[in-house]
C-alpha positions in Angstrom: 9.1 -6.4 8.3 8.0 -6.6 11.3 4.9 -7.7 12.4 3.8 -4.1 13.3 4.8 -2.9 10.0 3.3 -6.2 8.4 0.2 -6.2 10.1 0.1 -2.0 9.1 0.1 -3.1 5.7 -2.4 -4.9 5.7 -5.2 -2.7 7.4 -4.5 -0.5 5.0 -4.3 -2.5 1.8 -7.9 -3.7 3.7 -9.0 -0.1 3.3 -8.3 0.7 0.8 -10.3 -2.2 -0.7 -13.3 -1.6 1.1 -12.9 2.2 -0.6 -12.8 1.1 -3.6 -15.5 -1.3 -3.8 -17.9 0.6 -1.4 -17.2 4.2 -3.1 -16.5 2.4 -6.6 -12.8 4.4 -6.5 -9.4 3.4 -8.0 -6.2 3.1 -5.9 -2.1 3.2 -6.5 -0.2 1.3 -4.6 3.7 2.0 -4.6 7.2 1.5 -3.4 9.9 4.1 -2.9 13.6 2.8 -2.9 16.0 5.8 -1.8 19.4 5.4 -0.3 19.8 8.1 2.5 18.0 8.8 5.2 14.5 10.8 4.2 12.4 11.6 7.9 8.6 10.8 7.0 7.9 14.5 7.3 10.4 15.7 5.1 8.7 12.8 1.8 5.7 14.1 3.1 6.0 18.0 1.8 6.6 16.4 -1.3 3.3 14.4 -1.8 -0.4 15.0 -2.2 -1.9 16.0 2.1 -4.5 12.6 0.6 -1.5 10.4 0.3 -0.6 7.8 2.9 3.3 6.5 3.0 3.9 4.3 5.2 7.8 3.7 6.4 8.6 0.1 5.5 12.4 0.1 6.9 15.3 2.5 6.5 15.1 2.9 2.9 11.7 1.9 1.4 8.4 3.6 1.6 4.8 2.2 1.0 2.6 4.8 -1.0 -1.5 4.4 -1.3 -2.6 7.5 -3.9 -6.4 6.9 -3.3 -8.9 7.9 -5.5 -6.1 8.0 -8.2 -5.8 5.0 -11.3 -2.8 3.7 -12.4 -2.2 6.8 -14.9 -3.0 9.7 -13.0 -0.8 8.3 -10.5 2.6 8.1 -12.3 2.6 11.9 -13.1 2.2 12.3 -9.3 5.0 9.7 -8.8 6.9 12.0 -11.2 7.3 14.8 -9.4 7.9 13.0 -6.1 10.8 11.7 -8.0 12.0 14.9 -9.2 11.6 16.5 -5.4 13.7 13.5 -4.0 16.5 14.3 -7.2 16.8 17.6 -5.5 16.3 16.3 -2.1 19.3 14.3 -2.5 21.2 15.7 -4.9 21.1 12.5 -6.5 19.0 10.4 -9.0 18.9 6.9 -7.3 15.9 6.8 -6.3 12.7 4.4 -8.1 9.5 3.5 -7.6 7.5 0.7 -8.1 3.8 0.5 -8.9 1.4 -2.2 -9.8 -2.2 -2.4 -10.8 -4.6 -2.1 -8.2 -6.1 -5.8 -7.5 -8.9 -6.2 -4.8 -8.5 -10.0 -5.3 -4.8 -9.5 -3.9 -3.5 -9.7 -0.1 -1.4 -7.4 1.3 1.3 -9.6 1.4 1.1 -10.7 -2.3 0.8 -7.1 -2.5 3.5 -5.8 -1.4 6.1 -8.9 -2.4 5.1 -7.9 -5.9 5.9 -3.6 -5.6 9.1 -5.7 -4.4 9.9 -7.4 -7.4 9.1 -4.8 -9.7 11.1 -2.4 -7.2 13.6 -4.5 -7.2 13.8 -4.8 -11.2 13.7 -1.0 -11.3 16.4 -0.8 -9.5 19.1 -2.8 -12.1 18.3 -0.6 -15.1 17.4 2.4 -13.9 17.2 4.0 -16.8 12.9 4.5 -16.3 13.4 5.1 -11.9 9.3 4.3 -11.5 8.5 1.1 -13.3 5.1 -0.8 -13.4 4.5 -4.6 -13.6 5.1 -4.5 -16.9 9.1 -4.8 -16.1 8.4 -8.3 -14.8 7.1 -9.5 -18.0 10.6 -10.2 -19.3 11.4 -12.3 -16.3 9.1 -15.0 -18.1 
């Protein structure tokens, strides 16, 4: 990941932590994998206006779902997968999510999400996974 994207990721995670602490609201972080080209304007059509997207590289987007606790985010992410299946005409897109924890640095947040996503891509029976998929690694 280049320095500009890494810095933007850090800023967005810190802003989320600030809002969570100040306003006592939950956030959900996720990372999306897709195989084919997916412009941010197209992806944003499949998301809620309040959600934040950061393109990491050609195949990954970091997603912030503000004011959305983990269980409610799952439904929004299921809808996103459904829209992507129709858009790409395949079912290879997948998403990793993690429990919101304000004690984690943005680097740890991103690395955990990538680890969850990599495990999700290996199986693809459930195309949205959370940190529980890491339990099988121990």
